[in-house]
N, C-alpha and C positions, 0 to 999 in steps of 0.2 A: 663667546658665541652662546646664543640662547637657542635651545632646541625645544620646539613645541610639539608635544605628543597629544593627538586627539584622544579623548577618553569617552567612548560612546557609552551612554547609560540606557540605551534603548532607542527605539524609533522616535523620530520627532513627529509630533502631531500638529495639525493645524487647528485653529480655533481658540476661543478664550480658555484660559487655564488660571488656577490660583497663582498668586504672585510667587515667582521662583520655581514653579513646576509647570509641567506640560499636562495635557489631558491625560487622565489615568494616574496622576500622581507621580509621573516620571520626571526626573530632573533633565534639564537641557544638556546638550553636549557641552563639554568644557575642555579647555586645554590645560595641561599641567606643564608648568615651566620648569625645565631642568637646566641648571647652570653647569656647563662643562668648561673647564679651563681651556683657554686658547693654547694651541700647540706653540711651543717656543719657535720663534723665527730663527732661521739660519743666520749665524752671525755675518755681518757685512762690515766692510771697511776695516778699521783698526781692530774691532772685535773679532772679525774673521781671521786676521793675521795672528792675533793672540791665541785663538783657538787652534790654529794650525801649528803654531810653535809648541803649544802644550801637547797636542796629539803626537807630534814628532818625538818629543822628549819621552812621552809615555811608551811609544813604540821602541825607542832605544832602551829604555829601562826594562821593558818586557823581554827584549832579545838578550840583553846582558843577564837578566835574571834566569832565563831558561838555560843559558850556557853555564852559568854558575851552578845551577841545580844539577845539571848533568855531571859537572866536575865533582861536586860534593857527593853525588850518588856513587860515582866510580871510586871515590876515596873510601867509602864505606864497604863496598863490595863491587867487583868488576861486572857482575850481572845485575846490579840494582838499577832499575829504570828511574827516570826523573819522576814519574808518577809514584813509584814505590817510595822514593825519597820524600815526596810531599806527604804521603800517608804516614810514613814513619816519623817525620818531624812533627806532625800534628799530634800523633799518638804519644810521642816522646815528651810532650808538654804536660801530660796528665798521668795519673796513676794507672787508670784503666778506662775503657770506654766500650760501649756496645758497638757492634758493626753498623747498625742503623744510624747511631749518632755520628760515628766517624764518616759515614757516607754523606750525611747532611753537611758536615763541615767541609769536606773536600770536594763536594759536588759530583760524586760518582754514584751511578745507579748500582743496585745490588749485584748484578752480574759482573760488572767491571770491578767493583770493589772486592768481590769474592775472589776474583783471579789475582788481584794485587795482594790480598791477604794471604792467599795460598803461596804465592811466590815469596813473600816476606817470611812466612813460616819455613819454607824450604831452605831459606838462607839463614835460619836460626836467629832472625832479628826480632820476631814477635812470637807470642804464645797466646793460646786461647785457654781461659780458665773458667771455672764455674763462678758465677756471680755470688758475692757474699750476701746480697740483699734479695735475690730471687733464684732459688735453686734450679729453676727451669732454664734460666738464661746463661749464656756464655758471654764473657767479656774479653776484650783484647788487652794484652799487656806487652810492653816492650821487654824483650829478654834482657838479662844482665849484659850480655855482649852487645846487643842492639842498643841498650841504654848508653853504654860507654861510647860507642861509635857515634850515635846521634848527638850526644852532648858535646863531643869534640867538634862535630860538623857545625852545630848551632853556635858554639863559642867562636869558631872560625868565621862564621857568617857575621856575627855581631862585631867581631874585630875588624872585618873588612868594611862594614858600614861605618864604624866609628873612625877608621883610618880616613875614609872619604870626607868626613865632616869635621875632623879633629881641629883643623885650622879655622873653622868658622867660629864666630862668636856663639857662645852657648845659647843665647836667645834666638839666633838664626836656626840652630839645630833643633831647638824645641819648636819653633814656629814651623819648620819644615815637617817635623813629625805630626804636628797638629793639622797642617794643611793636607798632608797625605791621608791622614785618618778621615778628614772631612770629605775629601774627594772620593775615597773608597766607600764611605757611607752613602754618598749620593749615587755612586755608580752601582751599588748593590740594589738599589730600588727598582 
């Protein structure tokens, strides 16, 4: 699709003018052509059926994932929410992180993340410490007990994933991981 946007450079005047200009030295109105990519068409026929199959499988995967996250959260602490588990698992993969960095990674605003962090602290799963690089800043760390529990939960999660693909040829498991990464990258745009 081509969108034409008129660019007025002043009033148009009648009468003879030097080549390329209007009377008074003004340039004539011109259009700027801006290319915009066409919107993708909704899939039809076989493409629509494939898109529907993919969508259904993603829905199943998300439902199963939410259920497993709730179960893993409960295995760490009976009062740990699924959102708390997600925050803890992200923080558990690094040594420390600022609250703003953590919020960006898990997609929570400051207020929501602050509530989750306070809850995790009340369960003795995370700690706040002074940053080693900026004395004014505070960073979040997983507590020793929190680290042990989240590492157990993440190891269990990896074991479950591997159990589900263990009978697949290794090349299929690698291709599946690559395709999921590719799909997630495109979905994040």
